[in-house]
C-alpha positions in Angstrom: -74.9 33.1 7.5 -71.9 30.8 7.4 -70.7 32.4 4.1 -71.0 35.9 5.7 -69.0 34.7 8.7 -66.3 33.2 6.5 -66.1 36.4 4.5 -65.8 38.5 7.7 -63.1 36.2 9.0 -61.2 36.6 5.7 -61.5 40.4 5.8 -60.1 40.5 9.4 -57.3 38.0 8.5 -56.1 39.9 5.4 -56.2 43.3 7.3 -54.3 42.0 10.3 -51.7 40.0 8.5 -48.4 41.4 7.3 -46.0 39.7 4.9 -42.7 38.3 6.1 -39.5 39.5 4.5 -39.7 36.9 1.8 -43.3 37.9 1.1 -42.3 41.6 0.7 -39.4 40.6 -1.6 -41.9 38.6 -3.8 -44.3 41.6 -3.8 -41.4 43.9 -4.9 -40.7 41.6 -7.9 -44.4 41.5 -8.8 -44.5 45.3 -8.5 -41.5 45.6 -10.9 -43.1 43.2 -13.4 -46.4 45.0 -13.2 -44.8 48.4 -13.5 -42.7 47.4 -16.5 -45.7 46.0 -18.3 -47.9 49.0 -17.6 -45.1 51.4 -18.5 -44.6 49.7 -21.9 -48.3 49.8 -22.7 -48.9 53.3 -21.3 -46.1 55.1 -23.1 -46.4 53.1 -26.4 -50.2 54.0 -26.7 -50.1 57.5 -25.3 -52.1 56.6 -22.2 -49.2 57.9 -20.1 -47.4 61.2 -20.8 -44.8 62.8 -18.6 -46.2 66.0 -17.1 -45.1 68.5 -14.5 -46.2 67.3 -11.0 -49.9 68.0 -10.6 -50.6 70.3 -7.6 -52.2 69.0 -4.5 -50.0 66.0 -3.7 -50.8 65.8 0.1 -54.6 65.7 -0.5 -54.1 63.3 -3.4 -52.1 60.9 -1.2 -54.8 60.8 1.4 -57.6 60.5 -1.2 -55.9 57.8 -3.3 -55.0 55.6 -0.3 -58.6 55.7 0.9 -60.7 55.6 -2.2 -59.1 53.6 -5.0 -56.4 51.8 -3.0 -58.2 50.6 0.1 -61.7 51.2 -1.3 -61.2 48.9 -4.3 -58.8 46.4 -2.7 -61.3 45.5 0.1 -64.1 44.3 -2.2 -62.1 42.9 -5.1 -59.1 41.3 -3.2 -60.2 40.9 0.4 -63.9 40.0 0.2 -64.1 38.4 -3.2 -60.9 36.5 -3.4 -60.8 33.4 -1.1 -57.7 32.3 0.7 -55.7 29.3 -0.4 -57.3 27.2 2.3 -60.8 28.1 1.2 -60.8 26.7 -2.4 -58.9 24.6 -4.9 -60.0 26.9 -7.7 -57.9 29.9 -6.9 -57.2 30.8 -10.5 -60.9 30.9 -11.2 -61.4 33.4 -8.4 -58.3 35.4 -9.5 -59.9 35.6 -12.9 -63.3 36.6 -11.6 -62.0 39.2 -9.1 -59.7 40.7 -11.8 -62.5 40.8 -14.4 -64.9 42.4 -12.0 -62.2 44.9 -11.0 -61.7 45.8 -14.7 -65.4 46.0 -15.4 -65.8 48.3 -12.4 -63.9 51.1 -14.1 -66.2 51.5 -17.2 -69.2 51.2 -14.8 -67.8 54.2 -12.9 -67.6 56.2 -16.1 -71.1 55.2 -17.2 -72.7 56.0 -13.9 -71.1 58.5 -11.5 -67.8 59.6 -13.1 -68.9 60.7 -16.6 -65.8 62.8 -17.1 -63.5 59.8 -16.5 -63.7 58.7 -20.1 -60.1 57.4 -19.8 -61.7 54.5 -18.0 -63.2 53.3 -21.3 -59.9 53.1 -23.2 -58.7 49.6 -24.1 -55.1 50.5 -23.0 -56.3 51.8 -19.6 -58.4 48.6 -19.1 -55.4 46.4 -20.1 -53.2 48.2 -17.5 -56.1 47.9 -15.0 -56.2 44.1 -15.6 -52.4 43.8 -15.1 -52.6 45.8 -11.9 -55.6 43.8 -10.7 -53.8 40.5 -11.4 -50.7 41.8 -9.6 -52.7 42.8 -6.6 -54.5 39.5 -6.5 -51.2 37.6 -6.7 -49.7 39.6 -3.8 -52.8 39.1 -1.7 -52.8 35.3 -2.3 -49.1 34.8 -1.8 -48.8 36.8 1.4 -52.3 36.4 3.0 -52.2 40.2 3.5 -54.1 43.0 1.8 -51.5 45.6 2.5 -49.1 44.9 -0.3 -52.0 45.1 -2.8 -53.1 48.4 -1.2 -49.5 49.8 -1.5 -49.2 48.6 -5.1 -52.5 49.9 -6.2 -52.1 53.3 -4.4 -48.5 53.7 -5.5 -49.3 53.3 -9.2 -52.4 55.5 -9.0 -50.4 58.3 -7.3 -47.6 58.1 -9.9 -50.2 58.1 -12.7 -52.2 61.0 -11.3 -49.2 63.1 -10.3 -46.6 62.7 -13.1 -48.2 60.8 -16.0 -51.2 63.0 -16.9 -53.8 61.1 -14.8 -55.3 64.2 -13.1 -56.1 66.0 -16.3 -57.3 62.7 -17.9 -59.9 62.3 -15.2 -61.5 65.6 -16.1 
């Protein structure tokens, strides 16, 4: 019961905390590094390809912010990742939450998204690991889930809208 209470307190804290100006600047640097690494991997392997904007952007914005962004950030970065004051083994928890986040994507393909075979590609999983690590670092540094939600959602929207992600998902 005490563990459940601690997790609930963590969830409330990360959802009600916003980064200060220095935290937002740090998150912007992490986003740039994450984007640079994912861009280099994605374009060099053919994972990403420039496409005309996929139709349906307003609905996609709403869907992405709710399902992958908030829907994956809550379990993997809010609930699973303890705060700095909860453990001295933060890097272990960052590794565990990132590994589970990466593993979640093939699990989706093998269970309820069979057309999303892109989720089985090594380059997609490497980009997913980079994004997961960046989201974990922003959550830890700021104590807020919102930079991770923005980072996650922003990259998924760009991928789905302009980099071939919608067609790749089947």
